[in-house]
N, C-alpha and C positions, 0 to 999 in steps of 0.2 A: 504493499499499500506505500501510497505517497504524498503528499500534501501541497502539490504542484493538480493544478486544473490539467488533464492530460485529456487531446480531446484528438481520435483518430482518424483519419480520411482514407477510404477502402476503397476496393471495386474491383471488378476485372480491368483485365490490360485494356486499353481506349476508354478506358471513363473517364478523364481527364483529369487525374489527382494531382499530376505533378501540376498541371497548371495553377490549379486551386489553393497549392501548397506555396505554391511562388504569389498570389497573390496576398497568400495568409501572412507571410513572410513579411512584406510591406508595414507590420503592423506588431505582429507575434513572434515569439518565441518557435522554429520550428525544426522536425527534425525531419531531413532529405530520405529518401525512398534506400531501406537498408541493402537490398539487394543491389541497387546502382553503385553504394559504395564500396559494399566488398568487390563486388566485379571490378571496379576499378582498383580498390587497397589492396584487392589480393594478390599473388606473383600466381597462385594458384587457376585463378581466374582471370584475369588481367589479359585483355587481346583477343579472350575469346567468345565465341558465338556459344549463347545459350545449347547450342545443340552439341558442342563440345566437352562440354560442363561436365561432372557427375556431378548428379540431380542432388543425392543425397551429402556427398561433400557439401555441394554449392547451400542446402537447405541448414544444413549444421554450421555452416560458417555466419550466415544470415543473422541464425536464432542465436546464436553467441554474441553477435556485435549488435546487437537488439538488448540483451542483457545488459552487457558491457553498460552502451546510451544511456539506459533507461535507469543504472543505479545512478546516475547523473542527478538524476530528478530529486536525492534526496535531501538535497539543498535549494529546490528550486521552490520554496514554501508561497504557496497562492498566487504561482506565477501562472499564466494561463499557454501553454503549449500543444502545440498541434503536429501531426505525427503523421509520414505521407508513408504507409501501412504501420502494421504493426503484429504482435503474436499472432492472432489471429489467422494471418493470411500468412505465414510463412506454413504455420499447421496446415492450411488449406493445400499448400503447393507440397508436401508432403504429401496428400491426399490423391492429389492432382499425376503426379509422378508414384501412382500405386507405391508409395514405401509408407512404412510404418511409422506411426509417428511416435517417436521417445517420449513414454512416459514421466519421466523427469521433465521434458518440455512442458508437455500438456498440464500437467498439476503447478509448473510453475508458471505459466499464462493466465491460470485461470486464478492463482493466488495474489495476481502483480493487477491491478486492476486502475483501468481506466476510465473517467469520468462518461465520455457518449464516444459511440461508433457512430461514425458519418458513411453511409453504401449510394458515393453515386452512381447512375442510369448512365447508360454507354451514349456516347457521342454519336453524329452521325457518316465517323469517319474515323479512320486508326490506321496510323502509321509503322511500320516495322523498324525494327532497327534492331542492334546486335542480340540485346536480351530480348527484345518483342516478336516474337517469331509465331504467335499462335495464331491461328485458322481463326474465323468466327467463333465456330462451333466448339474449338479449345477456348474461347475469351469466355462465352455464356457458360460452358462448364465450371470454370476455375471462379467466375461471377458466380455462381449458383454456391459453389462446395467454400467460397467464403462465407459467404452470407450465413449456410450451417456449421460454418467452424463458431462463427462468433456468438449464432444464439447458442450452438455445447457450451460457451465459456462462460454465458447466463447471459451475455447482450441479449439488445432488442434495436437493433442497428437504424439507424431515424434515415429514410429513403429520402438523396436529394435527385430530382428530378431535370433533365435533359434542361439547361437554361444559361443563358451566356455565365459568363464567369461572375462578373458582380455582381452580379442575382441570385447565382449560385451563393458566393460568398454570406450575403447579406441573409441568407434563407436558412446555411448555415451557424451565424452571428445569432441569428432571430430564434433560436433553437436551444442557445446556452444565456441566452438574455443578457449580452454583451451588445455594446454597438460596434462600430468598426474605429474607433477612436484608436492613438495610437498609445501603443502598452510596452510600459518598460521589458527589456529584451535584458 
């Protein structure tokens, strides 16, 4: 448990998480997507496409990175923080890759609570890159798995409809009862 107010921005590939996080970062502390950070910083994965990466090693590295990042929250009393994905996403990707979810990781995710989970609906376009290679069918399956995982972790994800970025941000902020004024980072 943490004293900060941690809000998760989630959804399958192609839902606009990164754009929302970028906009929120103008006024709030944000954690970027762990998979991208691990993909850039860990020599086992740097420069490789998602199809060249061992999925079990990658998911474990992402979970470890998230644990380390979220351990920093203990000294962020009463701060508002947004995260591009969270433990529920990582656990859902285990399932997507037909990997067994490690019990210790599930238990840790269940114990470490965030304030709310926002699930973005799909955009009407999707750009593939080195880490984002999923077909339309896979995107929808991942999205479904993520929603189900957050429910297993005890959350009721708040669905954020498809709108422009500023309207989505206003929608999110209205659900946590804060305005978009600048917050101490």
